[in-house]
Steps between C-alpha positions, in 0.01 A plus 500: 500500500502243218801269488601377155540122498801388304542140375781309664813410307393134523169576332669707231736211423202269477317734263808550281545123470152464346600717204698205362202260501353434157129582499478781758471869423508751784233765437557702817778493755451409864241713677415497870132446585430646843152342542636145468857570621653322201705577190314479168669407173289541182604271215382292207569130446527337158562156354455356150413167666174639643196363317341822375153343473489473880719788620664805343865445422580829675332606826564775751574431867563668833761337723456582871821463701556531876749765614725241668591338167656247442292382795124552526224445243490544125164500321407506130164664418347542153443861394147627451603616154676285238481176697232231547188447717483119518589306812723194458614223734779614731361854503289698745159617385571749223247768588506873435689565821513831684391811310806693617753261345566424131528124552244221536473261795614184319847453645691212344609205713868468414639334810663159516164323541426562130686190389429538130725810486789291627533357148625841386644674808632332813250464784768602749434870557826698525536788744803675353423862409597459133310173456175503697303751290633333184370165624149646541504671160610185320235292677233760416586472130488120510176522702347695210622242248360213706169682559455558127572131428280375788797326663515687832407188696632145516279195549681382812500835683258590785157626398474880517160648585386789284567833674167651609481880545390496863324822596271387783604556861337168594687171532364151438620180664398155377608140555552271201725201430519195273231321701248783470591524129366148450182605677448799271556277196233261621219755533283657231437808716702785347354813662308604808503696824807537724523585869795668669622586847713806571802401715681833471386839373471455124605132505231249404514121527285280279283290733226343288417432138127480430290405202301778331199393710695567822568135593851453641700231319856576615617636834862609539661380822733741679676482836374596843577871477367558148184298568392726786418774248150431374385562145447874456157566349605856417720359222326370190673216322472330162726250329563381143733217400672540162661233284842666481696807608322818384736687269522693175777406257785480557477502884293797618246492781159651419486854635140594417169317531473491123839327471403248768174432316691439176744262673215304657312484170806337335472229767131452423391678820234771496626710791227762471229234518651338810545834677144596415367174645697554819388862533148382569625299799660798676356768719709815451366694797745591778789313338864606524643315201414267216768249405505284190761224508615362167660156518718327243738200490876545523798266495844470659695496174404600148539139386288362788129429513277743691509413869344783703228765490600862548237756602539864402278748680325797343353781707176595327349841571160473666256541212318828457185623330559465126288792379665744739847382400424514127377855540804606702767324292332515157571130447303307241307196612711274275804598708366340817454145625148474639216256544241742630449874481641583844836325506807549281873452457681729259674279243787745466555529871836380630483174692595537867711185523575400859825362637428126522696237691484123527530449873463123495728317737712372212546849359560680830747234615691494170790673677547192714276242664559210734445146365137406435519220757567763768269768361209254491558393861285618787749610763414547867777708657525498877683805627484861384820632655805636321580177316136416433414846365784499247454136404125546450552806283750319280251216451214734409709709262638178351152383401359298792131595499361323805688578819373480856679696774463389863627712789365618835730799553452874454758710320721710730726791418810289561385252234520762225879469479480160332135475395338574165204673671490874566449742787129535428467126572616540862265333755325304225508125455805408297314229311216725385730790411725273296203351317374849414845586366538176306159529334593847380827364362330295229175514305481121534601430860249357745669523837301423817576595861463268798542720805578308817747229601524155349304333777205732455495465122532121501203486737281761329608521134604144420259473206659802330854390586442157343476670158875573504743237374823667619557587867788747534628578849700824532486539877796294620291429814481158666139556605386536138681183395354311796147590393575402139630166631192425708247600231403246234391636163244324283738495201881490478662845505838631396653633825773761484679662790723799429706666774809715540815442698670749727531842337328372186826337390344155444176381344341172607252355251315182596262316267277201557171348386228334707177551693685651796827682553790261591623710789721235657675440170549873454647541849737213447628639172541861614643430851869498392452838337328646803805404708722687254266798521518507880879499491488809279297722732601380848695818562265726305294763682158500339325831433192587701196709428355732767593520869270237644569133562800401291396326177771415247451598135619287213786688326494507120517788256228550244736428209583163657131417547403595145795315351411183688134537402608512135716191552203321656292574189778361281499183708120487497512481119682167522286341768246364253774320309627315807374170644254509788758446772610724784786726389693766691694754294735750664625812321775716644633845419857489374705786640873479430741765633199721572368475143159350428531236230147362485298212642607139502308178553713353780287195573202314359394190691219256427349311793520125466236332711 
């Protein structure tokens, strides 16, 4: 049974409101498209202000509207007939689109990020049923005016990369920043051989850039986890560095090899010649894929100077016998790119652009990174329990690359309640399991495990431990602090001791600098608080685990532990700004009339010797 879909009254009000906009003509009423589950409104848009030399004054459009209007998405797509085929800034690649639909793929970007449209229509998108569709229609008309006048972008707005029609199932990860940009500017080498490792099915990391003769001249450094995947010799790699973003006017990515060749030629680069030279360096037998990476400089803002190299991957079909292909496809030899009679690339073939991502630390951590002073530190964390596991993970995900984890204990089922490790880590060393987890949490982390207690590691791994400049104790155990007191390091270290009070209601954060941990100072400063803690739990019956000899468990919920770990990281940010004196900071949960009201710094004391 087929159910007829009827537009909602809200959508009908929105459609009726558009009839009063100057410049729009409705060619067909709302129609439901079952394949895409959206409403389709066919219309034409017109304005006398459109520069006819660049765009027709009247063009046809298909507006795609979600059924939950005025909520949901609204998209404007140029029609395949009586519209235009160019791609402009603030527009998706304007290709032919699906054969079953009468619209092209070049959806307009009309959201509030397109600042230039704010000169005509407010950038505050309304969500009232009689206003939202109008807002999009008006912005679409002004988009067309701006596109025809080449004023779609402003000099001070963020740089927008040309939209590549990505058809390859492969993904490419690379690492570039402003420092590597200076390196690329300093070298005359502009093409060569590339090597990749495959870290996930279909996901390739760039590992090495080589000269055409095979000599490596740049190796890309990744973290511990990514580096364990060796270069995959089943993947062929070539690279070419262009002078600027490859595009056809006004802002269209090349979609065929012929278009890419034309774009490169305008930059004074003979792409066919470079590919032909690299072909001779490759052995095509038993290969899974051939990847060409095309690099070009980009910038942060349109008005800025270029500051970074972006690499766009192309999946090249493994080359076949030319004569057989010519016979089968009836191609003429002038329609192929070839340097010898057995290899070819069809000029008219669509380019299989890959999804490409800059996975440099700066790019990956753009959502939020700890201060550089902390990220660049080498932190040795002693203790991989509930507090240590959450604190370590926050440091790694915050951008700390080099983190050592020291712990002698194995993970037990009871630990899972408050630990970041999982059931499949039971009966494994906590330190090693955490390091495995941390290294998979970041492409740039280099976490190292030190299984065993502090005494063993100070005796057997002192050379490795000396490389760390921050010693972070998360155990709350006197024995650990005693060993840190008796051991003398070759260079001064920043010592931090982080522990929780009863029930996880207080956080004690101690900081000091020296060649050994000032345990006596620490004890003197924290003793008054320990007395308060004892008064709290004198009458408390501690939980026990198992039915053997009674062993009390420290009570604290996981939310308390994680909250205090986050507070410790916040405090750790400030440590580098403080003088090198012993400081004890105490944070306390504020619960008033049974309502949690946050954390409060209740005391911060500096030790005066």
